[in-house]
BABAZA-167067 format. One record per atom (N, C-alpha, C, O): atom name; residue number from 1; x, y, z. Coordinates in Angstrom, 1 decimal. Example, Ala and Ser with C-alpha at 12.3 -4.5 7.8 and 13.67 -1.06 7.14 Angstrom:
REM residues 2
PT  atomo  num       X       Y       Z
PT      N    1    13.2    -5.7     7.8
PT     CA    1    12.3    -4.5     7.8
PT      C    1    13.2    -3.3     7.8
PT      O    1    14.2    -3.3     8.5
PT      N    2    12.8    -2.2     7.1
PT     CA    2    13.7    -1.1     7.1
PT      C    2    12.9     0.0     7.9
PT      O    2    13.4     1.1     8.0
REM end
This chain:
REM residues 105
PT  atomo  num       X       Y       Z
PT      N    1    27.1    12.9     1.6
PT     CA    1    26.4    13.6     2.6
PT      C    1    26.9    13.1     4.0
PT      O    1    27.2    11.9     4.1
PT      N    2    27.1    14.0     4.9
PT     CA    2    27.6    13.6     6.2
PT      C    2    26.7    14.3     7.3
PT      O    2    26.3    15.4     7.1
PT      N    3    26.4    13.5     8.3
PT     CA    3    25.6    14.0     9.4
PT      C    3    26.4    14.4    10.6
PT      O    3    27.6    13.9    10.7
PT      N    4    25.9    15.2    11.4
PT     CA    4    26.5    15.5    12.7
PT      C    4    26.5    14.2    13.5
PT      O    4    25.6    13.4    13.4
PT      N    5    27.5    14.0    14.3
PT     CA    5    27.7    12.8    15.1
PT      C    5    26.5    12.5    16.0
PT      O    5    26.2    11.3    16.2
PT      N    6    25.9    13.5    16.5
PT     CA    6    24.8    13.4    17.4
PT      C    6    23.5    12.8    16.7
PT      O    6    22.7    12.2    17.4
PT      N    7    23.4    12.9    15.4
PT     CA    7    22.3    12.4    14.6
PT      C    7    22.5    11.0    14.1
PT      O    7    21.6    10.4    13.5
PT      N    8    23.7    10.4    14.1
PT     CA    8    24.0     9.1    13.6
PT      C    8    23.1     8.0    14.1
PT      O    8    22.7     7.2    13.3
PT      N    9    22.9     7.9    15.4
PT     CA    9    22.1     6.8    15.9
PT      C    9    20.6     6.8    15.3
PT      O    9    20.1     5.8    15.0
PT      N   10    20.1     8.0    15.2
PT     CA   10    18.7     8.1    14.7
PT      C   10    18.7     7.8    13.2
PT      O   10    17.8     7.0    12.7
PT      N   11    19.7     8.3    12.4
PT     CA   11    19.8     8.0    11.0
PT      C   11    20.0     6.5    10.7
PT      O   11    19.5     6.0     9.7
PT      N   12    20.8     5.8    11.6
PT     CA   12    21.1     4.4    11.4
PT      C   12    19.8     3.6    11.5
PT      O   12    19.7     2.6    10.7
PT      N   13    18.9     4.0    12.3
PT     CA   13    17.6     3.2    12.5
PT      C   13    16.9     3.2    11.2
PT      O   13    16.3     2.2    10.8
PT      N   14    16.8     4.4    10.5
PT     CA   14    16.1     4.5     9.3
PT      C   14    16.8     3.9     8.1
PT      O   14    16.2     3.5     7.1
PT      N   15    18.1     4.0     8.1
PT     CA   15    18.9     3.6     6.9
PT      C   15    18.9     2.0     6.8
PT      O   15    19.0     1.5     5.7
PT      N   16    18.8     1.3     7.9
PT     CA   16    18.9    -0.2     7.8
PT      C   16    17.5    -0.8     7.7
PT      O   16    17.4    -2.0     7.4
PT      N   17    16.5    -0.1     8.0
PT     CA   17    15.1    -0.6     8.1
PT      C   17    14.4    -0.4     6.7
PT      O   17    14.3     0.7     6.3
PT      N   18    14.0    -1.5     6.1
PT     CA   18    13.3    -1.3     4.8
PT      C   18    11.9    -0.6     5.1
PT      O   18    11.4    -0.6     6.2
PT      N   19    11.4     0.1     4.0
PT     CA   19    10.2     0.8     4.1
PT      C   19     9.0    -0.1     4.5
PT      O   19     8.2     0.2     5.3
PT      N   20     9.0    -1.3     3.8
PT     CA   20     7.9    -2.3     4.0
PT      C   20     8.5    -3.7     4.1
PT      O   20     9.5    -3.9     3.4
PT      N   21     7.9    -4.5     4.8
PT     CA   21     8.3    -5.9     4.9
PT      C   21     7.9    -6.6     3.6
PT      O   21     7.1    -6.1     2.8
PT      N   22     8.6    -7.8     3.3
PT     CA   22     8.3    -8.5     2.1
PT      C   22     6.8    -9.0     2.1
PT      O   22     6.1    -9.0     1.1
PT      N   23     6.3    -9.4     3.3
PT     CA   23     4.9    -9.8     3.4
PT      C   23     3.9    -8.6     3.1
PT      O   23     2.9    -8.8     2.4
PT      N   24     4.3    -7.4     3.5
PT     CA   24     3.4    -6.3     3.2
PT      C   24     3.5    -5.9     1.7
PT      O   24     2.5    -5.6     1.2
PT      N   25     4.6    -6.1     1.1
PT     CA   25     4.8    -5.9    -0.3
PT      C   25     4.0    -6.9    -1.1
PT      O   25     3.4    -6.5    -2.1
PT      N   26     3.9    -8.1    -0.6
PT     CA   26     3.1    -9.1    -1.3
PT      C   26     1.6    -8.8    -1.2
PT      O   26     0.9    -8.9    -2.2
PT      N   27     1.2    -8.4     0.0
PT     CA   27    -0.2    -7.9     0.2
PT      C   27    -0.5    -6.8    -0.8
PT      O   27    -1.6    -6.7    -1.4
PT      N   28     0.4    -5.8    -0.9
PT     CA   28     0.3    -4.7    -1.7
PT      C   28     0.1    -5.1    -3.2
PT      O   28    -0.7    -4.5    -3.9
PT      N   29     0.9    -6.1    -3.6
PT     CA   29     0.8    -6.6    -5.0
PT      C   29    -0.6    -7.2    -5.2
PT      O   29    -1.1    -7.1    -6.3
PT      N   30    -1.1    -7.9    -4.2
PT     CA   30    -2.5    -8.5    -4.4
PT      C   30    -3.5    -7.4    -4.6
PT      O   30    -4.4    -7.5    -5.4
PT      N   31    -3.4    -6.3    -3.8
PT     CA   31    -4.3    -5.2    -3.8
PT      C   31    -4.2    -4.5    -5.2
PT      O   31    -5.2    -4.2    -5.9
PT      N   32    -3.0    -4.3    -5.7
PT     CA   32    -2.8    -3.7    -6.9
PT      C   32    -3.3    -4.5    -8.1
PT      O   32    -3.9    -3.9    -9.0
PT      N   33    -3.2    -5.8    -8.1
PT     CA   33    -3.7    -6.6    -9.2
PT      C   33    -5.2    -6.8    -9.1
PT      O   33    -5.8    -6.8   -10.2
PT      N   34    -5.7    -7.0    -7.9
PT     CA   34    -7.2    -7.4    -7.8
PT      C   34    -8.1    -6.2    -7.4
PT      O   34    -9.2    -6.4    -7.1
PT      N   35    -7.5    -5.0    -7.4
PT     CA   35    -8.3    -3.8    -6.9
PT      C   35    -9.5    -3.6    -7.8
PT      O   35    -9.5    -3.8    -9.0
PT      N   36   -10.6    -3.1    -7.2
PT     CA   36   -10.9    -3.0    -5.8
PT      C   36   -11.1    -4.4    -5.2
PT      O   36   -11.8    -5.2    -5.7
PT      N   37   -10.5    -4.6    -4.0
PT     CA   37   -10.6    -5.9    -3.4
PT      C   37   -11.1    -5.7    -2.0
PT      O   37   -10.7    -4.8    -1.3
PT      N   38   -12.0    -6.6    -1.6
PT     CA   38   -12.6    -6.4    -0.2
PT      C   38   -11.6    -7.0     0.8
PT      O   38   -10.8    -7.8     0.5
PT      N   39   -11.8    -6.5     2.0
PT     CA   39   -11.0    -6.9     3.1
PT      C   39   -11.1    -8.4     3.4
PT      O   39   -10.1    -9.1     3.7
PT      N   40   -12.3    -8.9     3.2
PT     CA   40   -12.5   -10.4     3.5
PT      C   40   -11.8   -11.2     2.4
PT      O   40   -11.2   -12.3     2.7
PT      N   41   -11.9   -10.8     1.1
PT     CA   41   -11.2   -11.5     0.0
PT      C   41    -9.7   -11.4     0.2
PT      O   41    -9.0   -12.4     0.0
PT      N   42    -9.2   -10.3     0.6
PT     CA   42    -7.8   -10.1     0.8
PT      C   42    -7.3   -11.0     1.9
PT      O   42    -6.3   -11.6     1.9
PT      N   43    -8.1   -11.1     3.0
PT     CA   43    -7.8   -11.9     4.1
PT      C   43    -7.8   -13.4     3.7
PT      O   43    -7.0   -14.2     4.2
PT      N   44    -8.7   -13.8     2.9
PT     CA   44    -8.8   -15.2     2.5
PT      C   44    -7.6   -15.6     1.6
PT      O   44    -7.1   -16.7     1.7
PT      N   45    -7.1   -14.6     0.8
PT     CA   45    -5.9   -14.9     0.0
PT      C   45    -4.6   -14.8     0.7
PT      O   45    -3.7   -15.6     0.4
PT      N   46    -4.5   -13.9     1.7
PT     CA   46    -3.2   -13.6     2.4
PT      C   46    -3.2   -14.0     3.8
PT      O   46    -2.1   -14.1     4.4
PT      N   47    -4.3   -14.3     4.5
PT     CA   47    -4.3   -14.7     5.9
PT      C   47    -4.6   -13.5     6.8
PT      O   47    -4.8   -12.4     6.3
PT      N   48    -4.7   -13.9     8.1
PT     CA   48    -5.2   -12.9     9.0
PT      C   48    -4.1   -11.7     9.3
PT      O   48    -4.5   -10.7     9.8
PT      N   49    -2.9   -12.0     9.0
PT     CA   49    -1.9   -10.9     9.2
PT      C   49    -2.1    -9.7     8.2
PT      O   49    -1.4    -8.7     8.3
PT      N   50    -3.0    -9.9     7.2
PT     CA   50    -3.2    -8.9     6.2
PT      C   50    -3.6    -7.5     6.9
PT      O   50    -3.3    -6.5     6.3
PT      N   51    -4.3    -7.6     8.0
PT     CA   51    -4.8    -6.3     8.6
PT      C   51    -3.6    -5.5     9.1
PT      O   51    -3.7    -4.2     9.1
PT      N   52    -2.6    -6.1     9.6
PT     CA   52    -1.4    -5.4    10.0
PT      C   52    -0.7    -4.8     8.7
PT      O   52    -0.2    -3.6     8.8
PT      N   53    -0.6    -5.6     7.7
PT     CA   53     0.0    -5.1     6.4
PT      C   53    -0.8    -3.9     5.9
PT      O   53    -0.2    -2.9     5.5
PT      N   54    -2.1    -4.0     5.9
PT     CA   54    -3.0    -2.9     5.4
PT      C   54    -2.7    -1.6     6.2
PT      O   54    -2.6    -0.5     5.6
PT      N   55    -2.6    -1.7     7.5
PT     CA   55    -2.3    -0.6     8.4
PT      C   55    -1.0     0.1     8.0
PT      O   55    -0.9     1.3     7.9
PT      N   56     0.0    -0.8     7.8
PT     CA   56     1.4    -0.2     7.4
PT      C   56     1.3     0.4     6.0
PT      O   56     1.9     1.5     5.8
PT      N   57     0.6    -0.2     5.1
PT     CA   57     0.5     0.4     3.7
PT      C   57    -0.3     1.7     3.7
PT      O   57     0.0     2.6     2.9
PT      N   58    -1.3     1.8     4.6
PT     CA   58    -2.1     3.1     4.7
PT      C   58    -1.2     4.1     5.3
PT      O   58    -1.2     5.3     4.8
PT      N   59    -0.3     3.8     6.3
PT     CA   59     0.6     4.8     6.9
PT      C   59     1.6     5.3     5.8
PT      O   59     1.9     6.5     5.9
PT      N   60     2.0     4.5     5.0
PT     CA   60     3.0     4.9     3.9
PT      C   60     2.3     5.7     2.8
PT      O   60     2.9     6.5     2.1
PT      N   61     1.0     5.5     2.7
PT     CA   61     0.2     6.2     1.7
PT      C   61     0.0     5.5     0.4
PT      O   61    -0.3     6.1    -0.6
PT      N   62     0.2     4.2     0.4
PT     CA   62     0.0     3.4    -0.8
PT      C   62    -1.4     2.8    -0.9
PT      O   62    -1.8     2.3    -2.0
PT      N   63    -2.2     2.8     0.1
PT     CA   63    -3.5     2.2     0.1
PT      C   63    -4.6     3.2     0.6
PT      O   63    -4.3     4.0     1.5
PT      N   64    -5.7     3.1     0.0
PT     CA   64    -6.9     3.8     0.5
PT      C   64    -8.1     2.8     0.5
PT      O   64    -8.0     1.8    -0.2
PT      N   65    -9.1     3.0     1.3
PT     CA   65   -10.2     2.1     1.3
PT      C   65   -11.5     3.0     1.3
PT      O   65   -11.5     4.1     1.6
PT      N   66   -12.5     2.3     0.8
PT     CA   66   -13.9     2.9     0.8
PT      C   66   -14.9     1.9     1.3
PT      O   66   -14.7     0.7     1.0
PT      N   67   -15.8     2.3     2.1
PT     CA   67   -16.8     1.4     2.7
PT      C   67   -17.9     1.2     1.7
PT      O   67   -18.5     2.2     1.2
PT      N   68   -18.3     0.0     1.5
PT     CA   68   -19.5    -0.4     0.7
PT      C   68   -20.3    -1.3     1.5
PT      O   68   -20.0    -2.5     1.7
PT      N   69   -21.4    -0.8     2.1
PT     CA   69   -22.2    -1.6     3.0
PT      C   69   -21.3    -1.8     4.3
PT      O   69   -20.9    -0.9     4.9
PT      N   70   -21.2    -3.1     4.6
PT     CA   70   -20.4    -3.4     5.8
PT      C   70   -18.9    -3.8     5.5
PT      O   70   -18.1    -4.1     6.4
PT      N   71   -18.6    -3.8     4.2
PT     CA   71   -17.3    -4.2     3.8
PT      C   71   -16.4    -3.0     3.4
PT      O   71   -16.9    -1.9     3.0
PT      N   72   -15.1    -3.2     3.6
PT     CA   72   -14.1    -2.2     3.1
PT      C   72   -13.5    -2.8     1.8
PT      O   72   -13.2    -3.9     1.7
PT      N   73   -13.3    -1.9     0.8
PT     CA   73   -12.7    -2.2    -0.4
PT      C   73   -11.4    -1.4    -0.6
PT      O   73   -11.5    -0.2    -0.4
PT      N   74   -10.3    -2.0    -0.9
PT     CA   74    -9.0    -1.4    -0.9
PT      C   74    -8.6    -1.1    -2.4
PT      O   74    -8.8    -1.9    -3.3
PT      N   75    -8.0     0.0    -2.6
PT     CA   75    -7.4     0.4    -3.8
PT      C   75    -6.0     1.0    -3.6
PT      O   75    -5.7     1.5    -2.5
PT      N   76    -5.2     1.1    -4.6
PT     CA   76    -3.9     1.7    -4.5
PT      C   76    -4.1     3.2    -4.7
PT      O   76    -5.1     3.7    -5.3
PT      N   77    -3.1     4.0    -4.3
PT     CA   77    -3.1     5.4    -4.5
PT      C   77    -2.2     5.9    -5.6
PT      O   77    -1.4     5.1    -6.1
PT      N   78    -2.3     7.1    -6.1
PT     CA   78    -1.4     7.7    -7.1
PT      C   78     0.0     7.7    -6.5
PT      O   78     1.0     7.5    -7.3
PT      N   79     0.2     7.8    -5.2
PT     CA   79     1.6     7.7    -4.7
PT      C   79     2.2     6.4    -4.9
PT      O   79     3.4     6.3    -5.2
PT      N   80     1.4     5.3    -4.8
PT     CA   80     1.9     4.0    -5.1
PT      C   80     2.4     3.9    -6.5
PT      O   80     3.5     3.4    -6.8
PT      N   81     1.5     4.3    -7.4
PT     CA   81     1.9     4.3    -8.8
PT      C   81     3.1     5.1    -9.1
PT      O   81     4.0     4.6    -9.9
PT      N   82     3.3     6.2    -8.5
PT     CA   82     4.5     7.0    -8.8
PT      C   82     5.7     6.4    -8.2
PT      O   82     6.7     6.4    -8.8
PT      N   83     5.6     5.8    -7.0
PT     CA   83     6.7     5.2    -6.3
PT      C   83     7.3     4.0    -7.1
PT      O   83     8.5     3.9    -7.2
PT      N   84     6.4     3.2    -7.6
PT     CA   84     6.8     2.0    -8.3
PT      C   84     6.8     2.2    -9.8
PT      O   84     7.1     1.2   -10.6
PT      N   85     6.6     3.4   -10.3
PT     CA   85     6.6     3.6   -11.8
PT      C   85     5.6     2.9   -12.6
PT      O   85     5.8     2.4   -13.7
PT      N   86     4.4     2.9   -12.0
PT     CA   86     3.2     2.2   -12.7
PT      C   86     2.2     3.2   -13.1
PT      O   86     2.2     4.4   -12.6
PT      N   87     1.3     2.8   -14.0
PT     CA   87     0.2     3.7   -14.5
PT      C   87    -0.8     3.8   -13.4
PT      O   87    -1.0     2.9   -12.6
PT      N   88    -1.5     4.9   -13.4
PT     CA   88    -2.6     5.1   -12.4
PT      C   88    -3.9     4.4   -13.0
PT      O   88    -4.8     4.2   -12.2
PT      N   89    -3.9     4.1   -14.3
PT     CA   89    -5.1     3.4   -14.8
PT      C   89    -5.0     1.9   -14.4
PT      O   89    -3.9     1.3   -14.6
PT      N   90    -6.0     1.4   -13.8
PT     CA   90    -6.0     0.0   -13.2
PT      C   90    -5.7    -1.1   -14.3
PT      O   90    -4.9    -2.0   -14.0
PT      N   91    -6.4    -1.0   -15.4
PT     CA   91    -6.2    -2.1   -16.4
PT      C   91    -4.7    -2.0   -17.0
PT      O   91    -4.1    -3.1   -17.2
PT      N   92    -4.2    -0.8   -17.2
PT     CA   92    -2.8    -0.7   -17.6
PT      C   92    -1.9    -1.2   -16.6
PT      O   92    -0.9    -1.8   -16.9
PT      N   93    -2.2    -0.9   -15.3
PT     CA   93    -1.3    -1.3   -14.2
PT      C   93    -1.3    -2.8   -14.1
PT      O   93    -0.2    -3.4   -13.9
PT      N   94    -2.4    -3.5   -14.3
PT     CA   94    -2.4    -5.0   -14.3
PT      C   94    -1.5    -5.5   -15.4
PT      O   94    -0.8    -6.5   -15.1
PT      N   95    -1.5    -5.0   -16.6
PT     CA   95    -0.7    -5.4   -17.6
PT      C   95     0.8    -5.2   -17.3
PT      O   95     1.7    -6.1   -17.5
PT      N   96     1.1    -4.1   -16.7
PT     CA   96     2.5    -3.8   -16.3
PT      C   96     2.9    -4.8   -15.2
PT      O   96     4.1    -5.3   -15.2
PT      N   97     2.1    -5.1   -14.2
PT     CA   97     2.4    -6.0   -13.2
PT      C   97     2.6    -7.4   -13.8
PT      O   97     3.5    -8.1   -13.4
PT      N   98     1.8    -7.8   -14.7
PT     CA   98     1.9    -9.1   -15.4
PT      C   98     3.3    -9.2   -16.1
PT      O   98     4.0   -10.2   -16.0
PT      N   99     3.7    -8.2   -16.8
PT     CA   99     4.9    -8.2   -17.5
PT      C   99     6.1    -8.2   -16.5
PT      O   99     7.1    -9.0   -16.8
PT      N  100     6.0    -7.5   -15.4
PT     CA  100     7.1    -7.5   -14.4
PT      C  100     7.2    -8.9   -13.8
PT      O  100     8.4    -9.3   -13.5
PT      N  101     6.1    -9.6   -13.5
PT     CA  101     6.2   -10.9   -12.9
PT      C  101     6.8   -12.0   -13.9
PT      O  101     7.4   -12.9   -13.5
PT      N  102     6.5   -11.8   -15.2
PT     CA  102     7.1   -12.7   -16.2
PT      C  102     8.6   -12.6   -16.3
PT      O  102     9.3   -13.5   -16.4
PT      N  103     9.0   -11.3   -16.1
PT     CA  103    10.5   -11.0   -16.2
PT      C  103    11.2   -11.7   -15.0
PT      O  103    12.3   -12.2   -15.1
PT      N  104    10.5   -11.6   -13.8
PT     CA  104    11.1   -12.1   -12.6
PT      C  104    11.2   -13.6   -12.5
PT      O  104    12.0   -14.2   -11.8
PT      N  105    10.3   -14.3   -13.3
PT     CA  105    10.3   -15.8   -13.2
PT      C  105    11.5   -16.4   -13.9
PT      O  105    11.6   -17.6   -13.9
REM end
């Protein structure tokens, strides 16, 4: 595929920039494994930068939240499952994530 020369600078910005940072991906893995997970629990596990990660993950469409009382609880979306080739069933997804992390070790 070839672009017109006038579009090269715009395309280069997107081609070299990853979709998500490694830190945001790590936060996403915590949400996927421990879902539904409260914002305070996620912050305790990942630190205060988690709120920026959550915002990025919501923009991409991988996270949704629901309010329970005064807390937000985060879950992954079907788009997340489809993108990473995981089951939409939470217990099956946990087993798949466990197997993938064993392979990576």
